[in-house]
C-alpha positions as a Markdown table, in Angstrom:
| # | Residue | x | y | z |
|---|---|---|---|---|
| 1 | Met | 10.2 | 31.6 | 13.6 |
| 2 | Glu | 8.5 | 29.2 | 11.6 |
| 3 | Met | 9.9 | 27.8 | 8.5 |
| 4 | Met | 8.2 | 26.4 | 5.5 |
| 5 | Leu | 9.5 | 25.4 | 2.1 |
| 6 | Ser | 8.7 | 26.6 | -0.8 |
| 7 | Gly | 6.7 | 25.3 | -3.8 |
| 8 | Ser | 3.7 | 23.7 | -4.1 |
| 9 | Ser | 1.3 | 23.4 | -1.2 |
| 10 | Ser | 1.9 | 19.8 | -0.5 |
| 11 | Gly | 5.4 | 20.7 | 0.3 |
| 12 | Ala | 4.6 | 23.9 | 2.0 |
| 13 | Met | 2.9 | 21.4 | 4.6 |
| 14 | Ala | 5.8 | 18.8 | 4.1 |
| 15 | Thr | 6.5 | 18.1 | 8.0 |
| 16 | Glu | 6.0 | 18.9 | 11.2 |
| 17 | Glu | 9.6 | 18.8 | 11.4 |
| 18 | Leu | 9.5 | 21.9 | 8.9 |
| 19 | Val | 6.7 | 23.8 | 10.6 |
| 20 | Asp | 7.8 | 23.5 | 14.5 |
| 21 | Gln | 11.9 | 23.1 | 14.4 |
| 22 | Lys | 13.6 | 26.3 | 15.1 |
| 23 | Pro | 17.2 | 26.6 | 14.1 |
| 24 | Ala | 19.7 | 25.5 | 16.1 |
| 25 | Ala | 21.9 | 28.8 | 15.7 |
| 26 | Ala | 21.4 | 32.1 | 15.4 |
| 27 | Leu | 22.0 | 33.6 | 11.9 |
| 28 | Ile | 25.7 | 35.1 | 11.6 |
| 29 | Ala | 26.3 | 37.9 | 9.0 |
| 30 | Val | 28.3 | 36.7 | 6.1 |
| 31 | Pro | 30.1 | 39.5 | 4.2 |
| 32 | Ser | 28.9 | 39.9 | 0.2 |
| 33 | Ser | 32.5 | 38.5 | -1.1 |
| 34 | Met | 32.3 | 35.4 | 1.1 |
| 35 | Val | 29.0 | 34.6 | -0.6 |
| 36 | Asn | 29.8 | 35.7 | -4.1 |
| 37 | Met | 33.3 | 33.5 | -4.0 |
| 38 | Phe | 30.5 | 30.3 | -2.6 |
| 39 | Leu | 28.5 | 30.8 | -5.3 |
| 40 | Gln | 31.6 | 30.6 | -7.6 |
| 41 | Leu | 32.0 | 27.0 | -6.6 |
| 42 | Pro | 31.0 | 24.5 | -9.1 |
| 43 | Arg | 27.6 | 22.8 | -9.1 |
| 44 | Glu | 28.8 | 19.3 | -8.0 |
| 45 | Ile | 30.8 | 20.6 | -5.4 |
| 46 | Leu | 27.7 | 22.6 | -3.9 |
| 47 | Cys | 25.3 | 19.8 | -4.2 |
| 48 | His | 28.0 | 17.9 | -2.2 |
| 49 | Ile | 27.7 | 21.0 | 0.5 |
| 50 | Tyr | 24.1 | 20.4 | 0.4 |
| 51 | Thr | 24.0 | 17.1 | 1.1 |
| 52 | Phe | 25.3 | 18.0 | 4.6 |
| 53 | Met | 21.9 | 19.8 | 5.1 |
| 54 | Asp | 19.2 | 18.8 | 7.6 |
| 55 | Val | 15.3 | 19.7 | 6.6 |
| 56 | Pro | 15.4 | 23.1 | 8.9 |
| 57 | Met | 18.5 | 24.6 | 7.0 |
| 58 | Leu | 16.8 | 23.6 | 3.3 |
| 59 | Gly | 14.0 | 25.1 | 4.8 |
| 60 | Ser | 16.0 | 28.3 | 5.1 |
| 61 | Met | 17.9 | 28.5 | 1.8 |
| 62 | Ala | 14.7 | 27.9 | 0.3 |
| 63 | Gln | 14.1 | 31.2 | 1.3 |
| 64 | Thr | 17.2 | 33.0 | 0.0 |
| 65 | His | 17.1 | 35.5 | -2.9 |
| 66 | Thr | 20.0 | 33.4 | -4.9 |
| 67 | Gly | 18.6 | 31.4 | -7.6 |
| 68 | Ile | 21.4 | 28.7 | -7.5 |
| 69 | Leu | 21.2 | 28.7 | -3.8 |
| 70 | Arg | 17.2 | 28.1 | -3.6 |
| 71 | Glu | 17.1 | 25.8 | -6.8 |
| 72 | Leu | 19.7 | 23.5 | -4.8 |
| 73 | Ala | 17.2 | 23.3 | -1.5 |
| 74 | Thr | 14.6 | 21.8 | -3.5 |
| 75 | Ala | 16.5 | 20.1 | -6.2 |
| 76 | Asp | 16.4 | 16.1 | -7.0 |
| 77 | Glu | 20.0 | 15.8 | -6.2 |
| 78 | Thr | 19.5 | 17.2 | -2.6 |
| 79 | Trp | 16.0 | 15.6 | -1.2 |
| 80 | Ser | 17.1 | 11.8 | -3.1 |
| 81 | Asp | 19.9 | 11.6 | -0.3 |
| 82 | Leu | 17.2 | 12.7 | 2.8 |
| 83 | Val | 14.7 | 10.2 | 0.8 |
| 84 | His | 17.5 | 7.1 | 0.8 |
| 85 | Arg | 18.4 | 8.0 | 4.5 |
| 86 | Arg | 14.9 | 8.5 | 5.5 |
| 87 | Phe | 13.0 | 5.2 | 3.8 |
| 88 | Gln | 16.0 | 3.2 | 2.6 |
| 89 | Ile | 14.3 | 3.5 | -1.0 |
| 90 | Ala | 16.3 | 3.5 | -3.9 |
| 91 | Thr | 16.0 | 6.8 | -5.5 |
| 92 | Thr | 16.8 | 5.1 | -9.1 |
| 93 | Lys | 13.1 | 4.5 | -9.3 |
| 94 | Arg | 10.5 | 7.5 | -10.5 |
| 95 | Pro | 9.7 | 9.8 | -7.6 |
| 96 | Lys | 6.0 | 9.7 | -8.7 |
| 97 | Ala | 5.5 | 6.2 | -7.8 |
| 98 | Phe | 6.2 | 7.5 | -3.7 |
| 99 | Gly | 3.6 | 10.4 | -4.3 |
| 100 | Gly | 5.3 | 12.9 | -5.7 |
| 101 | Lys | 6.5 | 15.3 | -8.8 |
| 102 | Asp | 10.0 | 15.3 | -7.4 |
| 103 | Trp | 11.9 | 13.8 | -4.4 |
| 104 | Lys | 11.1 | 16.6 | -2.1 |
| 105 | Asp | 7.1 | 16.2 | -2.6 |
| 106 | Ala | 7.8 | 12.2 | -2.3 |
| 107 | Tyr | 10.1 | 13.0 | 0.7 |
| 108 | Cys | 6.5 | 15.0 | 2.3 |
| 109 | Ser | 4.2 | 12.7 | 0.9 |
| 110 | Met | 5.7 | 9.6 | 2.9 |
| 111 | Asn | 6.4 | 11.7 | 6.0 |
| 112 | Leu | 3.3 | 12.6 | 6.4 |
| 113 | Cys | 1.8 | 9.0 | 5.9 |
| 114 | Asn | 4.4 | 8.0 | 8.1 |
| 115 | Arg | 5.7 | 5.3 | 6.2 |
| 116 | Met | 8.3 | 2.6 | 7.6 |
| 117 | Pro | 12.0 | 2.3 | 6.1 |
| 118 | Lys | 13.0 | -0.7 | 3.8 |
| 119 | Ser | 14.8 | -3.6 | 5.6 |
| 120 | Arg | 14.9 | -7.3 | 4.9 |
| 121 | Trp | 13.3 | -7.9 | 8.3 |
| 122 | Thr | 10.4 | -6.5 | 7.7 |
| 123 | Asn | 10.0 | -7.0 | 4.0 |
| 124 | Arg | 6.5 | -8.1 | 3.2 |
| 125 | Lys | 5.6 | -8.4 | 6.7 |
| 126 | Ala | 1.7 | -6.5 | 7.7 |
| 127 | Ile | 2.1 | -3.7 | 9.9 |
| 128 | Phe | -0.5 | -4.4 | 12.8 |
| 129 | Ala | 0.1 | -1.1 | 14.5 |
| 130 | Lys | 2.3 | 2.2 | 14.0 |
| 131 | Gly | 2.8 | 5.6 | 15.8 |
| 132 | Asn | 4.9 | 8.3 | 17.2 |
| 133 | Gly | 6.4 | 9.2 | 20.1 |
| 134 | Arg | 7.0 | 12.9 | 21.2 |
| 135 | Met | 8.8 | 14.3 | 24.3 |
| 136 | Ile | 7.4 | 15.3 | 27.5 |
| 137 | His | 7.8 | 18.9 | 29.3 |
| 138 | Ala | 7.0 | 19.3 | 32.7 |
| 139 | Thr | 5.3 | 22.4 | 33.7 |
| 140 | Gly | 4.4 | 24.1 | 36.6 |
| 141 | Ser | 0.7 | 22.7 | 36.3 |
| 142 | Gly | 1.6 | 19.2 | 35.5 |
| 143 | Thr | 2.6 | 18.0 | 32.4 |
| 144 | Thr | 2.3 | 19.0 | 28.6 |
| 145 | Thr | 3.6 | 16.8 | 25.1 |
| 146 | Gly | 5.6 | 18.4 | 22.5 |
| 147 | Thr | 4.0 | 18.6 | 18.7 |
| 148 | Thr | 7.3 | 17.6 | 17.1 |
| 149 | Ser | 7.5 | 14.1 | 16.4 |
| 150 | Ser | 10.6 | 12.2 | 17.5 |
| 151 | Leu | 10.6 | 9.0 | 17.5 |
| 152 | Ser | 8.1 | 6.6 | 14.8 |
| 153 | Leu | 7.6 | 3.1 | 15.4 |
| 154 | Trp | 5.8 | 0.0 | 13.3 |
| 155 | Val | 4.8 | -3.1 | 14.8 |
| 156 | Thr | 4.9 | -6.5 | 13.0 |
| 157 | Leu | 4.5 | -10.0 | 13.9 |
| 158 | Asn | 6.8 | -13.0 | 13.5 |
| 159 | His | 4.4 | -15.5 | 12.5 |
| 160 | Thr | 4.5 | -19.3 | 13.2 |
| 161 | Glu | 4.1 | -21.6 | 10.3 |
| 162 | Asn | 0.6 | -22.7 | 11.9 |
| 163 | Cys | 0.2 | -19.4 | 12.7 |
| 164 | Arg | -0.5 | -20.4 | 16.6 |
| 165 | Thr | 1.0 | -18.7 | 18.9 |
| 166 | Arg | 4.5 | -20.3 | 20.6 |
| 167 | Ile | 5.1 | -22.5 | 23.4 |
| 168 | Leu | 7.9 | -22.2 | 25.7 |
| 169 | Arg | 7.9 | -24.9 | 28.6 |
| 170 | Thr | 9.0 | -23.8 | 32.0 |
| 171 | Asn | 10.2 | -26.9 | 33.5 |
| 172 | Ala | 11.5 | -29.5 | 31.2 |
| 173 | Ser | 9.6 | -31.9 | 33.7 |
| 174 | Ser | 6.1 | -30.2 | 33.9 |
| 175 | Ser | 3.5 | -29.5 | 32.2 |
| 176 | Asn | 3.4 | -25.7 | 32.5 |
| 177 | Arg | 3.2 | -23.9 | 29.4 |
| 178 | Gln | 3.9 | -19.9 | 28.4 |
| 179 | Arg | 1.9 | -18.6 | 25.4 |
| 180 | His | 3.7 | -15.4 | 24.0 |
| 181 | Val | 3.9 | -13.9 | 20.5 |
| 182 | Asp | 7.3 | -12.3 | 18.7 |
| 183 | Leu | 6.6 | -8.8 | 18.2 |
| 184 | Trp | 9.2 | -7.3 | 15.9 |
| 185 | Val | 9.2 | -3.3 | 16.4 |
| 186 | Cys | 10.7 | -1.1 | 13.9 |
| 187 | Leu | 12.2 | 2.0 | 15.7 |
| 188 | Gln | 13.2 | 5.3 | 13.9 |
| 189 | Asn | 14.6 | 8.7 | 15.1 |
| 190 | Val | 12.6 | 11.0 | 12.3 |
| 191 | Gln | 14.6 | 14.3 | 12.9 |
| 192 | Ser | 16.9 | 15.3 | 10.7 |
| 193 | Asn | 18.9 | 16.9 | 13.2 |
| 194 | Gly | 19.4 | 17.6 | 16.8 |
| 195 | Pro | 20.3 | 15.3 | 19.7 |
| 196 | Pro | 20.4 | 11.4 | 19.6 |
| 197 | Ile | 17.4 | 9.5 | 21.0 |
| 198 | Gln | 18.1 | 6.7 | 23.8 |
| 199 | Val | 15.2 | 3.9 | 23.7 |
| 200 | His | 14.5 | 2.4 | 27.0 |
| 201 | Ile | 13.7 | -1.1 | 25.1 |
| 202 | Met | 13.4 | -3.3 | 28.0 |
| 203 | Gln | 10.4 | -1.2 | 29.5 |
| 204 | Ser | 8.1 | -1.4 | 26.9 |
| 205 | Glu | 4.8 | -2.2 | 27.5 |
| 206 | Leu | 1.7 | -4.4 | 25.7 |
| 207 | His | -1.7 | -3.6 | 26.3 |
| 208 | Phe | -4.3 | -6.0 | 26.3 |
| 209 | Leu | -8.3 | -6.2 | 26.6 |
| 210 | Gly | -9.3 | -8.3 | 29.3 |
| 211 | Gly | -12.4 | -11.0 | 29.6 |
| 212 | Leu | -14.7 | -7.9 | 31.7 |
| 213 | Gly | -13.9 | -5.1 | 28.8 |
| 214 | Asn | -10.9 | -4.0 | 31.5 |
| 215 | Val | -7.4 | -3.1 | 30.0 |
| 216 | Tyr | -4.5 | -4.5 | 31.4 |
| 217 | Thr | -0.6 | -4.7 | 31.1 |
| 218 | Glu | 2.3 | -6.9 | 30.4 |
| 219 | Arg | 5.6 | -6.1 | 30.5 |
| 220 | Cys | 8.0 | -7.7 | 27.8 |
| 221 | Ile | 9.7 | -11.3 | 28.6 |
| 222 | Gln | 13.2 | -10.4 | 29.9 |
| 223 | Glu | 14.4 | -13.9 | 30.6 |
| 224 | Gln | 12.9 | -17.4 | 31.1 |
| 225 | Leu | 14.6 | -20.2 | 31.5 |
| 226 | Ser | 13.7 | -23.5 | 30.0 |
| 227 | Cys | 15.9 | -26.4 | 31.2 |
| 228 | Gly | 18.5 | -24.1 | 32.1 |
| 229 | Tyr | 18.8 | -22.5 | 29.4 |
| 230 | Arg | 17.8 | -18.5 | 28.6 |
| 231 | Trp | 15.2 | -18.4 | 26.0 |
| 232 | Leu | 13.3 | -15.7 | 25.6 |
| 233 | Val | 14.9 | -12.0 | 25.9 |
| 234 | Pro | 14.3 | -9.1 | 24.0 |
| 235 | Arg | 17.1 | -9.2 | 21.0 |
| 236 | Leu | 18.5 | -6.4 | 18.5 |
| 237 | Leu | 17.9 | -8.0 | 14.9 |
| 238 | His | 19.4 | -4.7 | 12.9 |
| 239 | His | 20.7 | -1.4 | 13.4 |
| 240 | Arg | 20.5 | 0.7 | 10.3 |
| 241 | His | 23.7 | 3.6 | 10.9 |
| 242 | His | 24.6 | 6.5 | 8.9 |
| 243 | His | 27.5 | 7.9 | 8.1 |
| 244 | His | 27.6 | 11.6 | 7.6 |
| 245 | Ser | 29.1 | 11.9 | 4.4 |
| 246 | Pro | 27.0 | 10.0 | 1.6 |
| 247 | Ala | 29.7 | 9.0 | -0.6 |
| 248 | Leu | 31.6 | 6.8 | 2.0 |
| 249 | Asp | 29.8 | 3.4 | 0.6 |
| 250 | Arg | 28.0 | 3.8 | -2.8 |
| 251 | Asn | 26.9 | 0.3 | -4.8 |
| 252 | Val | 26.8 | -0.3 | -8.6 |
| 253 | Lys | 23.9 | 2.6 | -9.2 |
| 254 | Gly | 25.1 | 5.0 | -7.2 |
| 255 | Val | 23.1 | 4.9 | -4.4 |
| 256 | Ala | 24.5 | 5.5 | -1.2 |
| 257 | Arg | 24.6 | 2.7 | 1.5 |
| 258 | Ala | 25.7 | 2.1 | 5.0 |
| 259 | Pro | 26.9 | -0.7 | 7.3 |
| 260 | Thr | 24.8 | -2.8 | 9.0 |
| 261 | Thr | 24.7 | -4.9 | 12.1 |
| 262 | Ala | 23.9 | -8.1 | 10.9 |
| 263 | Arg | 24.6 | -9.9 | 14.4 |
| 264 | Val | 21.8 | -10.3 | 16.8 |
| 265 | Phe | 22.4 | -8.5 | 20.6 |
| 266 | Asp | 20.6 | -10.2 | 23.4 |
| 267 | Leu | 19.2 | -6.6 | 24.9 |
| 268 | Ser | 19.6 | -7.8 | 28.3 |
| 269 | Asn | 23.4 | -7.9 | 28.5 |
| 270 | Asp | 25.4 | -4.7 | 28.2 |
| 271 | Leu | 25.8 | -5.1 | 24.4 |
| 272 | Ser | 24.2 | -2.5 | 23.6 |
| 273 | Ser | 25.9 | 1.0 | 22.7 |
| 274 | Asn | 24.5 | 2.5 | 25.9 |
| 275 | Gly | 24.2 | 0.8 | 29.2 |
| 276 | Lys | 21.7 | -2.1 | 30.0 |
| 277 | Gly | 18.8 | -2.2 | 27.6 |
| 278 | Val | 18.9 | 1.3 | 26.0 |
| 279 | Ile | 19.4 | 1.8 | 22.1 |
| 280 | Val | 20.9 | 4.9 | 21.2 |
| 281 | Leu | 19.8 | 6.3 | 17.5 |
| 282 | Gln | 21.3 | 9.3 | 15.5 |
| 283 | Pro | 19.0 | 11.3 | 13.8 |
| 284 | Leu | 17.0 | 9.4 | 10.9 |
| 285 | Glu | 19.0 | 6.2 | 11.9 |
| 286 | Phe | 16.2 | 3.2 | 12.7 |
| 287 | Cys | 16.9 | -0.5 | 14.3 |
| 288 | Ile | 14.2 | -3.3 | 14.5 |
| 289 | Val | 14.2 | -5.3 | 17.6 |
| 290 | Ser | 12.3 | -8.5 | 18.8 |
| 291 | Leu | 9.9 | -8.2 | 22.0 |
| 292 | Pro | 8.6 | -11.4 | 23.8 |
| 293 | Phe | 5.1 | -10.8 | 25.0 |
| 294 | Ala | 2.9 | -13.2 | 27.0 |
| 295 | Cys | -0.8 | -13.2 | 25.4 |
| 296 | Gly | -2.6 | -15.7 | 28.1 |
| 297 | Gln | -4.0 | -18.6 | 26.5 |
| 298 | Asp | -4.8 | -17.0 | 23.4 |
| 299 | Ala | -4.0 | -20.2 | 21.3 |
| 300 | Phe | -4.0 | -18.2 | 17.8 |
| 301 | Glu | -1.8 | -15.3 | 16.5 |
| 302 | Thr | -5.1 | -13.9 | 15.6 |
| 303 | Asp | -6.9 | -14.4 | 19.0 |
| 304 | Ala | -4.1 | -12.3 | 20.6 |
| 305 | Leu | -3.8 | -9.9 | 17.7 |
| 306 | Ala | -7.0 | -9.1 | 18.2 |
| 307 | Arg | -7.0 | -8.3 | 22.2 |
| 308 | Thr | -3.6 | -6.0 | 21.4 |
| 309 | Val | -4.9 | -2.5 | 22.3 |
| 310 | Ser | -1.1 | -0.8 | 22.1 |
| 311 | Leu | 2.1 | -0.5 | 22.5 |
| 312 | Arg | 4.1 | 1.9 | 24.7 |
| 313 | Val | 7.9 | 2.4 | 24.1 |
| 314 | Pro | 9.6 | 5.2 | 26.4 |
| 315 | Phe | 12.8 | 7.6 | 25.3 |
| 316 | Asp | 14.4 | 10.5 | 26.4 |
| 317 | Ser | 16.5 | 12.9 | 24.4 |
| 318 | Arg | 19.7 | 14.5 | 26.2 |
| 319 | Pro | 20.7 | 17.8 | 23.8 |
| 320 | Gln | 23.8 | 19.9 | 24.5 |
| 321 | Ile | 25.3 | 22.9 | 23.7 |
| 322 | Gly | 28.9 | 22.6 | 22.3 |
| 323 | Ser | 30.1 | 20.0 | 24.5 |
| 324 | Thr | 27.8 | 20.7 | 28.1 |
| 325 | Pro | 24.9 | 17.9 | 27.9 |
| 326 | Leu | 21.9 | 19.6 | 29.3 |
| 327 | Ser | 19.4 | 17.5 | 31.6 |
| 328 | Ser | 17.4 | 14.3 | 29.6 |
| 329 | Glu | 13.8 | 15.1 | 28.3 |
| 330 | Pro | 12.1 | 12.2 | 28.6 |
| 331 | Gly | 9.4 | 10.8 | 25.6 |
| 332 | Glu | 6.4 | 8.4 | 25.3 |
| 333 | Ala | 5.8 | 6.4 | 21.6 |
| 334 | Gln | 2.5 | 4.7 | 21.7 |
| 335 | Ala | 1.3 | 2.5 | 18.9 |
| 336 | Trp | -2.5 | 1.5 | 18.3 |
| 337 | Phe | -3.1 | -1.5 | 16.8 |
| 338 | Val | -5.8 | -2.1 | 14.2 |
| 339 | Pro | -9.1 | -3.6 | 14.7 |
| 340 | Glu | -10.0 | -7.5 | 14.1 |
| 341 | Ser | -11.2 | -6.8 | 10.8 |
| 342 | Asp | -8.2 | -5.8 | 9.1 |
| 343 | Val | -6.2 | -8.5 | 11.2 |
| 344 | Trp | -8.4 | -11.2 | 9.4 |
| 345 | Asp | -7.4 | -9.9 | 6.1 |
| 346 | Gln | -3.8 | -11.5 | 6.7 |
| 347 | Tyr | -5.0 | -15.0 | 7.2 |
| 348 | Cys | -7.2 | -17.0 | 5.4 |
| 349 | Gln | -9.1 | -20.7 | 7.2 |
| 350 | Leu | -8.3 | -23.8 | 5.9 |
| 351 | Pro | -10.7 | -26.8 | 5.8 |
| 352 | Gly | -10.4 | -28.7 | 9.6 |
| 353 | Gly | -10.4 | -24.9 | 11.4 |
| 354 | Cys | -6.6 | -24.6 | 10.2 |
| 355 | Leu | -5.2 | -21.3 | 9.5 |
| 356 | Thr | -2.4 | -19.9 | 7.1 |
| 357 | Leu | -1.4 | -16.7 | 6.2 |
| 358 | Ser | -3.1 | -15.0 | 3.3 |
| 359 | Asp | -1.8 | -15.0 | -0.5 |
| 360 | Lys | -2.4 | -11.1 | -0.1 |
| 361 | Glu | -0.2 | -10.6 | 2.8 |
| 362 | Arg | 1.3 | -7.3 | 2.1 |
| 363 | Arg | 2.0 | -4.1 | 4.3 |
| 364 | Met | -1.0 | -2.4 | 5.7 |
| 365 | His | -1.5 | 0.9 | 5.0 |
| 366 | Leu | -3.2 | 2.9 | 8.2 |
């Protein structure tokens, strides 16, 4: 049964999660006496209970006939917590600055445009690609792609000072050089409930456009030796964990905060939470990963970005019933890069043919 929030038209078409996702459990008949006791609780306690609800649950509560239950399902106190958990935005600001008359509409607006969560690693960085990941279901006639987005990804670039691609000598006594770019990829489990997502980051692939118009694939550089040291490896720069209760850690303005992973981990080792090169994302959690890719003989970042077509990241989800895990469901997230004209909007050419970042470098709205 499809569920939609009551209210404005923008809220009705809010998210694919609202429209497509079914309740996790069947509805259970509750005696009227228990309902009356629940309604006698103070509003502050009811608001705290609603912070534990996900988007489909809020959709169900918005369809009830009881005034206070329906009101809290669309209240700013409820949706401001979801906005912070999903987009890391301080809800002390006005929701009109984020595209809605209230925080529910602001959440719907930012979800429709697939906004990247805020972090110091991606602050004021241009987004060169973004996309969604969906589950792949096997059928008798082949495979079909699910309709609900499970994983979103955004691609930025770790720029160099002279806007040239990075060089790594493969041998200290040799002139052999390997040019590469360092992509910073933000990955987020955009589902507000459901099983965790396991991202196989070491199997990421970058698709380039060749000289003859053909498309070829480059796997991320998993290990590169230079002078006896390991340099080029995928790294986990940031992992945002969410506690179930938003009241565990608050700043002075009352905005819920969660602890972050500040250390940089080498993903080629078994330092990730679930085996070699696998990152586990719980609902609404996100991480930022550094992925090095070889870019041929491209000397400048603009040359490499102009030839890049898309980034592919495989993942899977392992649902469970109670404590019994079910078979994993594979998925694939793919982000398409912007055209060359949009790439040049982030750069400017200096006298002498040198490049530098543009003063107007900002997050690109795709």
